[in-house]
C-alpha positions in Angstrom: 0.0 0.1 -0.1 1.2 3.5 -1.2 1.3 6.7 0.9 -1.9 7.9 1.4 -2.6 11.0 -1.0 -4.3 14.4 0.3 -6.1 16.8 -2.5 -6.2 20.4 -1.4 -9.4 21.8 -3.3 -11.4 24.8 -3.5 -12.5 27.6 -5.7 -9.8 30.2 -6.7 -8.0 32.4 -4.7 -9.2 30.8 -1.2 -5.5 30.2 -0.4 -4.8 26.7 -1.5 -1.3 27.3 -2.6 -0.5 29.1 0.3 -1.4 26.3 2.4 -0.1 23.6 0.1 3.3 25.9 0.5 3.4 25.4 4.4 2.5 21.8 4.6 5.0 21.1 2.0 7.4 23.2 3.9 8.8 25.1 1.0 7.7 27.3 -1.5 6.6 25.0 -4.5 3.3 26.3 -5.8 3.3 30.2 -6.9 1.4 32.2 -4.6 -0.2 35.5 -6.5 -3.5 37.2 -5.7 -5.0 36.3 -9.0 -7.6 33.5 -9.8 -6.0 30.6 -12.0 -2.5 31.0 -11.3 -2.1 27.4 -10.2 -3.3 25.6 -13.3 -2.2 22.0 -13.1 -2.3 19.7 -10.1 1.3 20.0 -8.2 2.6 17.6 -5.4 4.7 17.3 -3.0 5.7 15.1 0.4 4.3 16.0 3.9 4.5 14.5 7.1 2.5 14.8 10.6 2.8 12.8 13.2 3.7 9.2 12.5 2.2 9.7 9.0 4.2 10.5 5.9 1.7 11.2 3.0 1.6 13.2 -0.5 -0.4 16.4 -1.1 -2.0 17.9 -4.0 -2.4 21.5 -4.8 -5.1 21.9 -7.7 -6.3 24.8 -9.7 -9.2 26.4 -8.3 -12.6 25.1 -9.4 -14.9 27.3 -10.8 -18.1 24.9 -11.4 -20.0 27.3 -14.0 -17.4 29.0 -15.6 -17.3 28.9 -19.8 -13.8 29.9 -19.5 -11.6 27.2 -21.3 -8.8 27.2 -19.0 -11.1 27.6 -15.8 -12.8 24.3 -17.1 -9.6 22.4 -17.6 -8.9 23.2 -14.3 -11.8 22.1 -13.2 -11.3 18.6 -14.4 -7.8 18.3 -13.5 -9.4 19.1 -9.7 -11.9 16.2 -10.1 -9.2 14.1 -11.2 -7.3 14.5 -8.1 -10.4 14.1 -6.1 -11.2 10.6 -7.5 -7.8 9.4 -6.9 -7.1 11.1 -3.4 -7.8 9.2 0.1 -8.7 12.4 1.9 -9.7 16.1 0.5 -9.0 19.1 2.1 -11.7 21.5 1.3 -10.6 25.2 1.7 -12.7 28.0 1.6 -12.4 31.7 2.4 -13.4 33.4 5.7 -13.0 36.9 5.0 -15.2 36.5 1.4 -17.7 34.2 3.3 -19.8 31.5 1.8 -20.5 31.8 -2.0 -22.8 29.9 -4.6 -19.7 28.3 -5.6 -18.6 26.9 -2.5 -22.1 25.2 -2.3 -21.5 23.7 -5.7 -18.1 22.8 -5.0 -19.2 21.0 -1.5 -21.8 19.4 -3.7 -19.3 18.0 -6.0 -17.1 16.6 -3.4 -20.2 14.9 -1.6 -20.3 12.9 -4.6 -17.2 11.7 -4.3 -17.8 9.7 -0.9 -14.2 10.4 0.2 -13.4 12.1 3.8 -13.8 15.5 3.5 -11.9 17.7 6.2 -13.6 21.6 5.8 -11.0 24.6 6.5 -12.0 28.0 6.3 -8.8 30.0 5.6 -8.0 33.6 6.2 -9.0 33.5 10.2 -5.8 35.9 11.2 -7.5 37.0 14.2 -9.7 35.9 17.0 -12.3 38.5 15.9 -12.4 36.6 13.1 -13.8 33.6 14.3 -17.3 34.2 14.2 -16.7 33.6 10.1 -16.8 30.2 10.2 -20.4 29.7 11.5 -22.0 30.0 8.1 -20.1 27.1 6.8 -21.8 24.6 9.0 -24.5 25.2 6.1 -22.4 23.1 3.5 -23.7 19.8 5.4 -20.1 18.2 5.1 -18.9 18.5 9.1 -17.5 20.9 11.3 -15.1 23.5 9.9 -11.7 24.0 11.0 -10.4 27.6 11.0 -6.8 28.6 9.9 -4.8 31.3 8.5 -2.4 29.5 6.2 -0.2 32.5 5.4 0.5 32.8 9.2 0.5 28.8 9.8 -2.3 29.3 12.4 -4.7 26.3 13.4 -2.7 23.8 11.0 -2.1 21.4 13.9 -5.7 20.8 14.5 -6.6 20.7 10.6 -4.0 18.0 10.0 -5.1 15.9 13.3 -8.2 15.7 11.2 -6.6 14.6 7.9 -4.5 12.0 9.6 -7.7 10.8 11.6 -8.8 9.5 8.1 -5.7 7.4 7.4 -5.1 3.9 8.4 -2.7 3.1 11.4 0.9 3.6 10.3 1.6 0.1 12.0 -0.6 -1.6 9.0 2.3 -0.3 6.8 4.6 -2.2 8.6 4.2 -5.4 6.5 5.2 -3.5 3.3 8.6 -3.0 4.8 9.2 -6.9 4.9 9.1 -6.7 0.9 11.5 -5.2 -1.6 9.7 -2.6 -3.4 10.5 -2.1 -7.1 9.0 0.5 -9.6 9.2 -0.6 -13.2 9.9 3.0 -14.7 9.7 3.9 -18.5 8.0 5.6 -21.8 4.6 3.9 -22.8 4.7 0.5 -24.1 8.2 -0.4 -23.6 7.1 -3.5 -21.8 6.8 -2.7 -18.3 3.6 -5.0 -17.6 5.0 -7.8 -19.8 7.8 -8.3 -17.6 6.1 -8.4 -14.4 3.4 -11.0 -15.8 6.3 -12.7 -16.8 8.0 -12.6 -13.3 4.8 -13.6 -11.4 4.0 -16.1 -14.0 0.4 -15.0 -14.5 -1.4 -12.1 -16.5 -1.8 -10.2 -13.4 -1.5 -6.5 -15.2 -3.4 -5.7 -18.4 -0.9 -6.0 -21.4 -1.8 -3.8 -24.3 0.3 -2.4 -27.3 -1.5 0.4 -27.0 0.4 3.3 -25.3 -1.1 4.6 -21.5 -3.0 1.3 -20.9 -1.7 1.4 -17.4 -3.4 4.5 -15.8 -2.1 3.8 -12.3 0.2 2.4 -10.3 -0.2 -1.0 -9.5 1.0 -3.5 -7.0 2.4 -7.3 -7.4 3.2 -9.3 -4.6 5.9 -11.9 -5.5 7.9 -14.5 -2.9 10.9 -16.3 -4.5 14.4 -17.6 -3.5 15.7 -14.0 -3.4 12.9 -12.6 -1.1 10.0 -11.0 -0.9 9.1 -8.1 -3.8 6.3 -5.8 -4.1 6.5 -5.1 -8.2 4.9 -1.5 -8.8 3.7 -0.8 -12.5 3.5 2.5 -13.2 2.1 4.4 -16.1 4.4 5.6 -18.8 5.7 9.2 -18.7 5.5 10.9 -22.2 6.8 14.1 -22.9 4.6 17.1 -21.3 3.4 18.1 -24.5 1.8 15.0 -25.4 0.3 14.7 -22.1 -3.4 15.9 -23.4 -5.7 13.6 -21.5 -6.1 15.0 -17.6 -6.3 11.4 -16.4 -2.6 11.0 -18.2 -1.5 13.8 -16.5 -2.4 12.5 -12.9 -0.7 9.3 -13.9 2.7 11.3 -14.3 2.3 12.3 -10.5 1.5 8.8 -9.6 4.8 7.6 -11.0 6.6 9.9 -9.1 5.1 9.1 -6.1 5.9 5.4 -7.2 9.7 6.1 -7.4 9.5 8.2 -4.0 8.2 4.8 -2.6 10.3 2.6 -4.1 13.3 1.0 -2.7 14.5 0.0 -6.1 13.5 1.5 -9.5 14.1 -0.1 -12.9 14.6 1.8 -16.0 13.0 -0.1 -18.5 14.3 1.2 -22.3 13.1 -0.3 -25.8 16.3 -2.0 -27.4 15.3 -0.8 -30.8 14.5 2.9 -29.7 17.1 3.4 -27.2 17.7 6.0 -24.7 15.5 8.9 -24.9 15.2 12.5 -23.3 12.3 11.3 -21.4 14.1 8.4 -20.0 16.8 10.4 -18.8 14.4 12.7 -17.0 12.4 10.1 -15.5 15.6 8.2 -14.1 16.9 11.5 -13.3 14.5 11.9 -10.6 15.4 8.7 -9.1 18.9 9.2 -9.3 18.3 12.9 -7.4 16.8 10.7 -4.6 20.0 8.3 -4.5 17.5 5.4 -5.2 18.8 1.7 -6.1 18.8 1.8 -9.8 19.0 -0.8 -12.6 18.7 -0.4 -16.1 16.8 -2.9 -18.1 16.7 -3.0 -22.2 13.7 -4.9 -23.4 12.9 -6.1 -26.6 16.7 -7.5 -27.2 15.1 -10.1 -29.4 14.1 -7.6 -32.1 17.9 -6.3 -32.6 19.8 -7.8 -35.5 23.1 -8.8 -33.6 26.6 -8.6 -34.9 29.9 -8.9 -33.0 30.2 -6.4 -29.5 26.3 -5.2 -30.4 25.7 -5.8 -26.6 28.5 -3.9 -25.7 28.3 -1.1 -28.3 24.7 -0.5 -27.4 25.5 -0.3 -23.7 28.4 2.2 -24.1 26.0 4.4 -26.4 23.3 4.1 -23.5 26.1 5.1 -20.8 27.0 8.3 -22.6 23.3 9.6 -22.4 23.2 8.2 -18.7 26.6 9.4 -17.8 25.2 10.0 -14.1 24.0 6.3 -13.8 27.9 5.2 -13.9 27.0 2.7 -10.9 23.8 1.3 -12.4 24.2 -2.4 -13.9 22.4 -3.4 -17.2 20.3 -6.2 -18.3 19.3 -7.0 -21.7 16.2 -9.1 -21.8 13.2 -9.9 -24.0 10.2 -10.2 -21.5 8.1 -11.7 -24.7 10.6 -14.6 -24.9 11.7 -14.9 -21.4 15.5 -14.2 -22.4 17.4 -13.2 -19.1 14.4 -12.5 -17.0 15.3 -15.0 -14.7 18.3 -12.7 -13.7 16.3 -9.6 -12.9 15.5 -10.5 -9.1 18.4 -11.5 -8.4 20.0 -8.2 -10.2 17.3 -6.3 -7.9 18.3 -8.4 -4.4 22.1 -7.4 -5.6 21.4 -3.7 -5.7 18.9 -3.8 -2.9 21.8 -5.6 -0.5 23.9 -2.4 -1.3 21.0 0.1 -0.9 20.7 -1.3 3.0 24.5 -2.1 3.4 26.3 -0.3 6.7 30.1 0.2 6.8 31.7 0.2 10.0 33.3 4.0 11.2 37.0 2.6 11.8 37.1 0.7 7.9 35.2 3.7 6.4 38.0 6.3 8.2 40.7 4.0 7.1 39.4 4.3 3.4 38.8 8.3 4.0 42.6 8.8 5.5 44.3 6.5 2.5 42.1 8.7 0.1 43.1 12.2 1.5 46.9 11.1 1.4 46.9 10.2 -2.0 44.9 13.4 -3.2 44.6 16.4 -0.7 41.4 18.5 -1.2 42.1 21.6 -3.6 42.3 25.2 -2.0 39.1 27.1 -2.2 39.5 30.7 -2.0 42.4 30.8 0.8 41.4 27.8 2.8 41.7 24.4 2.2 39.1 21.7 3.0 40.1 19.4 6.4 38.5 16.1 6.9 38.3 15.1 10.6 36.4 11.9 10.4 33.4 10.5 8.7 30.4 8.0 9.8 27.6 6.4 8.3 24.3 7.7 9.7 21.8 6.1 7.5 21.1 3.6 4.8 18.3 3.2 2.1 20.2 5.2 0.8 23.8 4.5 2.4 24.1 8.0 3.6 27.8 9.5 5.1 28.5 12.6 6.9 32.1 14.2 6.8 33.3 16.1 9.7 35.0 19.3 8.2 36.6 22.5 9.0 34.2 24.6 6.5 31.9 22.8 4.2 32.2 26.2 1.8 35.9 24.8 1.1 34.3 21.7 -0.4 34.9 21.7 -4.2 32.5 19.5 -6.2 35.3 17.4 -8.1 36.7 16.4 -4.6 33.3 15.2 -3.5 33.1 13.2 -6.6 36.3 11.9 -5.5 35.5 10.9 -2.1 32.4 9.2 -3.6 34.5 7.2 -6.0 36.6 6.1 -3.3 33.8 4.8 -1.2 32.6 3.1 -4.3 36.2 1.3 -5.2 36.4 0.0 -1.6 33.1 -1.0 -1.1 30.1 -2.4 -3.2 27.8 0.2 -3.9 26.9 -1.1 -7.3 23.5 -0.3 -8.3 22.6 2.2 -5.6 22.9 6.0 -5.4 24.9 7.0 -2.0 24.5 10.6 -0.2 27.5 12.5 1.1 26.9 15.5 3.8 29.7 17.9 4.7 29.2 19.3 8.4 31.2 21.8 10.5 32.8 19.9 13.5 32.0 21.9 16.4 34.9 22.9 18.7 
């Protein structure tokens, strides 16, 4: 089961983006006092108490508008509503109850989803009386907040997470290695999953875009327990026309965040595309374990070194994935499919690997003696010691005299030294540099 999804909806200019930015902890949505600024759904990760969840900021809903942009925003919001677990319905406490609010409330009631009614712009105690008229919407007790000042958000989030399942119910999933199969439409993601589980669990079609959502399949083998997450293929933004397909893009990114191992599937005939680089680049930035699978190998005419030459060509385009293993398979014929889970398990083990502090510092000391850090400005970086503070991904902290003296080339050198001395094939690793306190 994936993270709960919370959609923030309401008519334009009630403060949805301001609330979204507060919950996300950073400014992601454009905030401007003009209706219609947020046209597409934007998503981010948030947490409250023991819960992690995905929040979606939607374009404002104008039920009766004939404006083509506004009507498209309304369809976007409808899709967010349909695919969310909980809805935050936000209204404007200063402007008061409007006919548009009533019509949005009617639309939300039809969804049968849990709704948390939020009255925004209650900036002072004297404004509290403004919330009572919203009881007339008939969708529960309103919560008053000031998104701009951060007031009342705790009470609101308590009501939101009160509609989630107990976080302990997610523990069982932790026993499984979660694999997200990502890539453009029609590269064979569903076919490979069907081959791995030995049944037609996922619909397979030659029509791009058949898989609209992220679908889970559970599998237990000699290599361990797995959750196989089949995702909709991501097209270039200019080609994402259907609103439901736009939402599948969000679901795919959410699947990447949830996964331990991301498998980028590439069509052997067409090779790596710019969109492949963008998709897997997101997983790389999150330091996920990554495997590149080249599918439809049976359709390629073979000559001497065909596989080697094609791999070299792909590695040029995916140069930032120097740590990722490559597999050339045919999901249709089953060629090398048996190697997939074995490779996944190896990458996952490295993703979960922990290095002893003493051994780590021996390697770092040797690396420094072979190549001193360069002088940046007037100061040279001094590394006092390093320690591993986490796994999934392996995360290392270097305590130094001044993090600003770190040159990116030396950080890359240290990462390469770690990879040369410890087997981190198939996984990203994270390096942090902190000033050592005296």
